[in-house]
N, C-alpha and C positions, 0 to 999 in steps of 0.2 A: 154474651152467653153463647151465642151460636158459634163463635170462634172456638171457645173452650169445648163445647159439645162436639164439634168436628174433630178436635184433637183427641178426645177420649174415644170416639168411634174409630178413629184411625189406629190408635194404640191397641184397642180391644176389638179388632174387626172380625174376629171369629167367635165373639161372645154376643148372644142376644141381649141387648141393653135398651132400656128406655130411660131417658133423662127428663126429670120434671123440675121446673123452676116455679117457686111460689113467692108471694110477697110476705110481709111480716104478719098478715092476718090469715095466711093459709090459702089465699086465692091462687089458683093455677094461672101462671102467666104464659108459659111455653111448655111444649112437650116435643122431644126429639127421639128418634131411634126406631127400634124394632116394631114393625107393624102388627105382629101377632100379639105381643104383649100390650101394645096400644089398644088393640081391639078388645082384649080381655078387660082392661080397666074402663074402656069406653062403654062396654055393655053394662058395667056397674054404675054408669052415670058419672064416672070420673073423666071429665073433659075440661078443656080450657075455659076458664071463667068461673068454675064452681069452687067452693071453699071446703078445704079439709077440716072437718070438725069431728069430735068424738061422738056427738049426738047423731050426726047423719051417716057416719062411716064406721062407727065403732072404733076399736083400737087401730091406730095408724101411725106410721113413723113420722109423718110430717107434723101432726099435732103434738106428738110427744117431744120432738126435737125443738119446736117453738116454745113449748111449756117448760121443758127442762133446760133449754139453752145449751144443749150439748148433743153430740152425735148419737143417733139411735139406729138400731137395726132390728127388723122383724123378719123372721125366717119361717116359711111354711105355715104350720098350724097356729103360730103366734098371731096370725091375722084373724080378724073378726069374721070376714067373709070367706066362705069355703072356696069361692072362685079364685081367691088369692093364695090358697094353700100351696100351690105349685110354684110360687114366686118368693124371691128374697128381696126385701126393700131396705135401702140404706138412706138415711136423711142426715144432712149436716146443716145446722143453722149458720147464718152469716149476718154480721152487722158492721158495715163498712163506715165507721165513724170518722176515719182520717181522710176520706176522700169525698164520697158523694152522699153520706148518711143514708145508705141503702140497707134494708133489712129483709130477711126472708130465709128460704131454704133451697138447697139443691139436693135432689133425691135421685137415686139410681135403682132401677128395678131390673132384675134378671131372673132367669129360671132357677129353681132350687138346685138343679144339677150343676149350675155354674156359681152357686153362692160361695163367697170367700170373704173372710173378715178384712182382707187387705183393701176391699172397696171403701171401707170407712176411712182408712188412712188416705186412700187416693182422693176421695171427695174433700177431705180436710185440706190436703195439699192444694187441690184445685181452688178452694175458697181463698187460701193464702195467696195463691198466684193471681187470682182475679183482683184481690184488694191491692196487691203490689202494682199490677198493671194499671188499675184505675188511678192509684195515687201518682204513678209515674206520668200517666197521660194528663192528669190534672196539673201536675207541676210543669210539664212541658207546655201545656196551654198557657199557664201563667207566665212562663219564661218567654214563650213566643209573643204573648201580648206585651210584656215588658219591653222586649226587643223592638217590637214595632212602634211602641210609644216613643222609645228613646231615639230610634232612627228617624221617625217622623218629625220630632220636635228638636232635633239637633240643629244647631246653627251652621254646621258643616254639611257639605253635600256627601251623600253616601251612595255608592253603587256596588252591588254584589252580583257576580256572574257564576254560571256553572263552568265546568272544565272546558267547554267548547266556546266560551265567550258570549253565551246568551245571557241577557240580563234577567236575574231572578228577583232582585229587590232594589228599590231606590227610594229616596225621600224627596220632598217638595223642592229643596234647594238643588238637588241633582236634576230635577225636571227643568228648572230655570237655566242651569248650566247647559244642558243638552238641547234646550229650546224644544222640548217635546213632552207630551203628556205621559203619565205613568203607564196608562193602559197601552200606549203605543211603544213605550220603551221595553216593557216586560216581554221577554221572548226574542227581542231584536238582538242583532250582533253588535257587541261593544266595539268591534274593530271598525265599524262603519262610522263611528262618532269621533270626529277629530276636534281638537288636536291630540286628545289623550288615547285614542284607539290604538295608535302604534305602540304606546308604552304598555298598554294592557296585553297586546299580542306577545310582547317580549316576556311579560310576567308569566303568562300561561304556557308559552312555548319553551322558554329557556329558564324559568324559575327566577328571573331577575326581580329585584325590588327597587322602588324609587321613593325618595324622601325630598320634600321641599323643592320640587320642580315648579318653576314659575310659569304659569300658563295664562294667556289672555283670551277671553271670550268676547268677541265683538269689538267695536271701536270704543276705546276707553274714554274718548271725548264725547261719545254719543250714547252713554248709558251702559258701556261695556263693563265687564267684571274681570279683575285680576285675582287669580287664586294660586295658592301653593298646593301642589298635587302630590299625594302619597299613594303608593299601590304595592301590594304584595300578594303572593299566592296563598291559598287556604289549603291545608293538608288534613287528611284523615289520620286515624291512629296507626295506619300502615304506611304513613309518609307518602301517600299518593295525592296528587293535586286534584282537588274536587271543586276548585273555583278560584276566583280572584276578588280581592277587596280594593276599592278605590275611595279615597277621601279628598274632598276639596275644601280648603280653608280660604274664606274671602279676605283678601288683604288689600282691597281696592283703596280704602281710606289711607292706609299706610303708604301704599304706592304713590298716591297723589300727593300726600304730605312730603314724602321724600323728594318727589319731583319739584314741589314748590321750594323746598330747601335748596335743591341744586340750582333752581332758577334764581333764587335770592342770592346765593353765593356768586353766581355768574354776574348778576348786576352789581354786587359788591366789588368784584374785581374790576369791572368796567368803571365803577365810580372812582376807585383809586387811580386808575389810568387816566380818567377824564380830568381829575383834579390837577394833575401835572400837565397834561396835554393841552388843556384849555388855555392856560397861561402862556404856554410856548407858542400857540397858534394865534391867539387873539391879539397879543401885543403888536406883532408885525402886521397883522391883518388890519387892525384899526388904522395904523399909519398909512398902509397902502391905499385903503379906501379913502382916506383924507386927501392924499396926493392926487388920486384919480378924480376926485371932486374938483380939485383946483384946476387940473388939466381940462376938465369938461367945461369949465367956465372961462378958460383963457380965450383971448381974442383971436379970431380967424384961424382956428386949427384946420389943418388940411383935412379934406373930406375922408381920405383913406385912414388917416390917423384917428379922426373922430369915430369912425366905424370900429376901429380896433379898441379905442378907449371904451366905447359902449359895451363891446363884448366882454372886455376884461372886468369892467364894473359890474355887469350882471353876474358873471361867474363868481366874483368876490362876494356879492350879496348872497348867492346860493351857498357858498362856502360858509359864510357867517351864519346863515340859517341852519346849516348842518351842524356846526359846532354848538349853536344854542340848543338845538334839540338833543344833541348828544349829551350835553351837560345836564339838561333837564331830566332826560331819561335815566342817567346814571345817579344823579343826586337831586331829585325834584325839591322844590322849595316846600317849607313846612306849611300845611294847609291853614289858611286864615278862616277858621270855622265861624259860620253864622247860621242862624235858624231861618230857613226859607222854605217856600212851597215848591216841591219838586215838580208838580204838575205844571206850574207856571214857567219854571225854568226850561222844561222840555218843550213847551209850546213856543217860548221865545227862540229856542234853538232851531226848531222846525221853521219858524217864520223867517229867521235869519238865512236859512238855506233854501227858502221857497223858490227864489229865482233860479237856482241851479236845478231844482226839481222840474221847474217849468221848461227850462231850456232843453233838458233831456227827455221831456215828456214822461216823467216818472211820477207815479201816484204814491203819496205818503199819507198814512193814516195813523191816528193817535187814539188808543183806547186806554181809559183810566177810570178810577173810581170817582164818584161825585164828591165824597168827603175829601178835604184837603189833606195831603200827606206832608208833614213838616219834617225836614231833614236838617240835621246839624252837621254841616260840611262846608267846604270852600266852594261857593257857587261858580266862581270863575274857572277853577280847575275841573269841576264836574262838567261845566259847559264845554271846556276844551276836549274832554274825553268823548262827550256826545258828538261833537263836530267831527273828531277823528273817525269814530265808528260809522257815523252817517255818511261821511265822505267815502269810506271804504265800500259801504253798501251801495252808494250811488254809482261808483265806478264798476261795481260787479254786475249790475243789472243792465239789460238791454233797454232800448226805448220801449215805452209802455210797460216797464217793469213795475214791481210793487215793493214798497218798504212799509213795514208795519212796526210801530212803536207802541209798547204796552207797559202799563205800570200795575204792580200788585204789591200788597204789603200785609204784614201781620204785626203782632205786638213788638217784634224785635228787628225786623228787616224790611227793606223795600227792594224790590227787584225791577230793574229797567231792562226790558227785553226788546232787542232790535232785530227784526227778521227781514230777510230779502229773498227773492226768488232768482238770484243771479247765478253766476257761473259756478260758485261753490269751490270747495277745496277737497283734494284727495287726502288720503291718510298721511302721506309723507308731508304734504304742505301744512296739514293741520298740526302735526307734531312740531313744526318749526315756526309757526306763525308769530309767536311771541319773542323769538330770538331777534336781537338787534341786527339791523341791516338786511334781514330777510324780507323780500317783497315779491309779490307775483305781478306787480305793475311795472310797466316798461320804464317809467320815469320816477318811480317811487324811491324814497330814501330807506324805507324799512325801519323807521323809528316811531311812527305814529302810534302803533299798538303797544310798543315797548314803553313809550312815555305814558300812555293811558294805563297800562298795567301798574306802573310804579305809583301813579297818582292814586288809583283805587286801592292799592296795597297800603299806601300811607294813610288812607282813610279807614283802614281795618276791614276792607271789603275784598271781593273776588270778582274776576271776570272768567266766565265759562263760555267755551266756544264749541258749537256743534255744527257740522256741515256735511253735505253730500255733494259730490261732484255733479255739476250740471243741475242741481236741484235747489241750491240756496244755502244760506248760512244764517245761524242764529247766535247772537252774542247776548249773554245775560250778565248784567252788572248787579251784584248784590252788595248793599251798603247797610251798615248798622243804622237803626232808625231811632230818633228821639221824638216821641209824640208831644205835641204842645199841650 
């Protein structure tokens, strides 16, 4: 009301006016305007909080407007009180049913010298304007609330900025992407948040737009997120840039699935290669190893020849081991599934490797549930996987290092987690660790993890690897579980 009162006073600034607002019962809520007119009505007891009634005030425009539900004017001697005979009063009732369900009157009092029937039309227009603005305000509030609900609950990340790149709105997923709370994001510069800040700069500075830009936040092997990024400028009705909009769609699962498909295809190609290569190598290899055995057992071989024979024999055994692992990695044997207690198998494997732990002065701990966890799998192949991973962990830690093996399960899966505090892997090494023949060890073949990956894959499971350079590595084996 004060806003509209100010507008009227400004439009009629040379006319003495008093504006009075009442509720639907005639109680005065507010009074604005000319102090002389206000003193006149105040002397009659017409003040904020009193009620306009015919019994207490005689004939008055407010009571008549509420009773007749139509605009009313009283000029000069039409008033009951002689003190009001020099005034003209105009009252218009209102009933805002479409917006806030407000009812009452707006009245205008002026001196009789300035009385004009146009004031009735002016007040009627003001009532219409007030209702339209209230309705528009209410609709805007609903729209704003709806937008906030949509933005907050969208599965995509949303960030909106002003034309200078300051963040004006964001949702919870965007907080996760930016690794920052909303209260810290609002008002901050979007250009400082990488890797998408440089794109947003081009959107605001040059009007560029982006669609389906693939961005990675954090280490994908360590809980990172892969997103498709869209961004474009926001324009007003005069085609001026008033901000920028950015959207992030989480495609991490699809990205990982695509990478698994690529890995599987890679192993498939290696399998086809191994099928032919194994026969070509193994046949002459078997014959050579046989002849070397005969030479080793011959009578009185020369000392120098014996040394050479020993070297050749050891190298051939190493080559045979390489071919065997290569074939197993490319096309592992079908699992011979049995129902067994996975806790017992892990304990057996740790006991089997206990001497190696002792020699290197490494501590190994095993944490597991008390209730037996029954797994339907090939125990020999699972044991081979555990030995491969434990061997890697043992070689990664220094003396007095720590290896922690833990088991956890739900109704569908069992997770075997092997953690070490060793040298760890950087991001590049982590991306290649499952590739055949890739190794970080001086004398490694680079097939142990590839073989393990194929074995677990044949069991319908997964191997997840997280690592921080110089802080350690965690390998998590997930296998489908069959409860006894």
